Structures are given as C-alpha cells and as structure tokens.
N, C-alpha and C positions, 0 to 999 in steps of 0.2 A: 495330399501324398499319395502316391499309389507304389507298389512295390510288384515287379514281376520275377518269378524266378524260373530257373530252369537246372536241369539235374537233378543228382541226388543228396537231398538233406543232408546226407552222413558225410558227402565230400569235404575236403576242404572249401573255405569262403571267399568268394571273389564278389567284391562289392563295385559296380558301375555307376556313375554320376554323372549324367550330361551336363553342356552347359547353357548360356543364356540362348532362347528362342530356337533349341533344337529337342524334340522329341526323344522319348529314350530310345526308339528304334534304332536307332544311327550308331548304338552299340551292335547289331546283329551280328556282322561277321566277327567282332571277340566274343560276343555269347557264343557262337554256333561252336568257335575254336576252344573255349575255356570249356565250356558245359559238359566236353566229354571226361574232364576229369576231377572237376571241382562244382560246385553248389554255386551258382550264378545270381546273383539279386541284381536288378536294374532298377533303379529309382526313377520314379516320374516327380520331379520337384514339383512344389506347388507354385499354380500359374502354370503349368507345362502339362497337367493333365486334360486330356481330348474326352475322357467319359464324362465329367462334370466341373463346373467353374470350383477354382481353389485358387487362395490369395498367397504370395510369395511377400514374406514380411522384413524374414533379415535371414544372412547368413548363418547366425547363431541358432535361431528356431528350427531350420531346416534341418541342422545337423543334431539338433536335439530329439528332432522327431524319429529322425534314422537311428538313432542310438537306443531310444525308448522300443522303435519294433523291432529292433535285434535281438534286444533283452528279451522280449515278448517272445521269441521263437529261441531264447536258450542260446544263441549266438555271439559268446562274448571274445571269441578270437577267431579272427580272421586271416586268411592267408594273404591277401590284398586288398586294397582299397585305391580304386584309379576314377580318378574325376579329370575332367576336361572344362579349360574357363571356368564360369561361375562354379562349376561342379567342383572344381579342384581346390578353390576357396572353400568350400563345403566339406569336402575330403579333410582338407589341412585341419578346418576345427573339430571334425570328428575325430582326428587322431591325437588331437591336443586336449580336449577336454571331457571325453567321453568314457574314459578309463577303460575303452575296450583293447586288448591284444592285437596290435595287427603289425604284423610282417614284413609286409611291402608297404610302399605309398608311392603312387605314381602320379606325380602332377604333369599335368600338359597345358602350358599358359596359363598356369594359376595366377588370377590379380590377386597376390597376397601381400603386396605393400601398397600404402595409400596411394590416391590418384587425385590432382589437383582439383577444384572447383570447376574451374574451366571446363576440364575435359570431363568433369561428371555430367556439367550440362550438356556440351554436344554430343556426347552418348545418350542422355537420355531421350533428348529431342529427336536422334535418329532413331532410335528404336520405336518410339512412338509413333514416326512417322511409318516405319515398314510394317507395323502390324494396321496401322489405318489403312495403309495402299494395299497391304495382304488381304484385308478383307474384302476389299471392291475390287479384287482379283486383278488389280493394275499390271498391265503384260510386261511393262518396263521393268518394274518390283521383281516381279515374277521371275523374271529371264536374270535379274541381278542376282535375286537371290539363290538362284538354281547353279548359277555362275560360281560366284564366290563364297556361298555361307553352307547350303548342304544339296548333295545330290539329288537328283529328282525321284528317286524313287522313295525319298520319305518326303516328297512334298505334299501330299493327302494328310499325313500324320499332322505336318506344322502347320497347315491351313485348320485341321480341326480346333487345333490346339490356339491357335493365333483368334480365330473367332469367340473365343470366349475368354481371352486373356483381358485383364483390365488394365486401365492406365496406372492404376495407382502399385500396381502388382510390378509394373516397370520400374516406376519411378522409387521403387521400396528395394528394389534386389540393386538398382545401379548405383543408390547412394549407399546401401550396405558393400556393396564391391567397391566402393570409393574409399571407403572410411578402414577398409578388413585391414589386418596386418597380422603378420604371423605373429606367435610370440616365442619366447625364450624357452618355454615349457616344451618336453617333448621327450618318448622313450629313444635311449641311444641304441636300443636293440633292432628300431625299423630302420630295413632298406628304404632310403630313398631316393627316386628315379625323378628328375624334373627336366622335361622336354618343352624346348620352344624355338620356333622359327627366327627369321632375320627380316621377314616382310610385314609392311603394314602397322599394326598396331603392336608389334612386340617387344618394345624397347621396354615395356612396363612388363612382360614376362620375363625377360633378360635379364631386368632388375630383380625381379621376385626371385628367379633362381638363384644370384648371386646372395641375396639376401638368407637365403635357405640354406646355402652352402656355409655361409659364414656362421649362423647358429647351429647350424648342425652337420660337422663336417663329413657324415657319413654321405652326404645327400651327392650322388652322381648328376652331373650335367650333360643333357645331350641336347647340342644345340643343330638344326638341320637348316642350313644355309640355303637362301632362297627360297624357304619355306612359308609360307603364310599360317596366321593363329590355327593351331590344331588339324592342320594340314594332312597330317599322315593319319590321324586317328579319323577323321572323316571321309576324306578322299582317298588315303591308300590304307586299308586299314591292314592289310598282310606286311606293309611295312613298319608298321607302329607294332602290330604284333610280333614280329623278328626282333625288333628291339626291348619291347617289354620281357619276353619270353625268355631271351638271352640272360636277363641282367636276374629275373626271378630263379631261374636255375645255379647261379653262381652263389655259393656259401664261403 
C-alpha cells in the first residue's frame, strides 16, 4: 500500500480510498479542492500500486494497514473518510474497528452487504478478463473501460497498475467484498453519508445504504437517479463535491 499526501499536516485530515481497478489518481479533483483547507491522504490500496507489485488479501487487512499508518503519523482524529466501491467497504471497516475518531464517513456505492456466490463468480471472471485484455491493450476493452469505468486521463495510471496486478489479488478482493457485511458497532457521533445510483449493479449499493440506515439512523442516503456505480465521484466530481461539502458543513 502507498499513501499520497497533500496540504498542510496541521490541517484537519481527509482520507480518500479508491475502488476496485481504479488508481488513486481518480481523486485528483477532490484532492485539489480539499487540500486548500485540509490535509488530504489518498491511499493506493494493495494490488493498486503502480510503483511495485503488492497483494490484496482482504478488506480487513487493508483497513488495519491504513489504521497503522495513521497512528504512525499521530493522526487519530479525522475530519472525514471517503470511500468509493471497494474503498467504501475498507472505509467502513476502518470506522468500525480502528478506534480512530472519524467525524464524517462518506460511502459511495460501498458493497457492505453479502453478495451471492453466483454473483461473486461472475464478478471474479469479469475482472480477470478485463485485466487480461487490458495487459494485451485490447482496443475494445480499452474503449469500453474509458466509456464505462474510468475517464481517459487516468488510463495510463490504470494500465501501469493492471500490468502488475496478480490474479490472486483479484480473487481475494472479490471474495472479501462478497463476504463482508457492516457490523452493528460504530460511533453515533459520526455523520454518515451514503451515495448510490440506480443503474447497473447499484441494487447492491441500494441494499447496503438501507442496511446502514437501519443500523445507524444518523445515515443520510443520497440516491442519484439514472446514475451508474460511483458515476459522480469518478465522472462528475464537481457534482460529487457539491453533495459532500454541503453535508460536511451541516452541524
């Protein structure tokens, strides 16, 4: 895992955690915005480091690694932790098990409810195929990836990451996501925002948002009608920032 930092360490801390097959650089607009008044930490999860190979083993291990890093930096109180997709599950685990004080928890499309075995198998095969064809620079795969998954300006970073991502890391990540579920423990003082869309595989995100609201009544759900998985965070960051900033400023 790698940590990329921006802004002044004395400022309130915002931690950003990316999703599966997305490089940390997708947070670029959010980093530029937040670092004016905050110390921003963008994690590059294991298996998503382009500098050298690393192995993803579980959501739990990723959260523990982040917590250990924060403590090593004497950062035990965070203004916000924001996670999208897989990163949202890591963020949730970090909030519930690290003992850190987190004022705002922002989850976008976080898969924090169990996923059926059949769906797990399909997702695993799909991600393995995407990585395999990305390494071959298959034109159709690259075109579909830019259209549906990642803006073109981040393609180079993604390909560097994909070239060294192991099949075991993909299997471990999907297996970990599929069995992960939010627990009942969590600080009632944390303000929680759960964002999800309505297109594609957002049924899981919707179910997860409802479960979060059931367990933690302080959760606010924002449903983006007609939007795909993490669409605002990745493709329309200015709209995502508008939603998130508005909630962060509410007391």
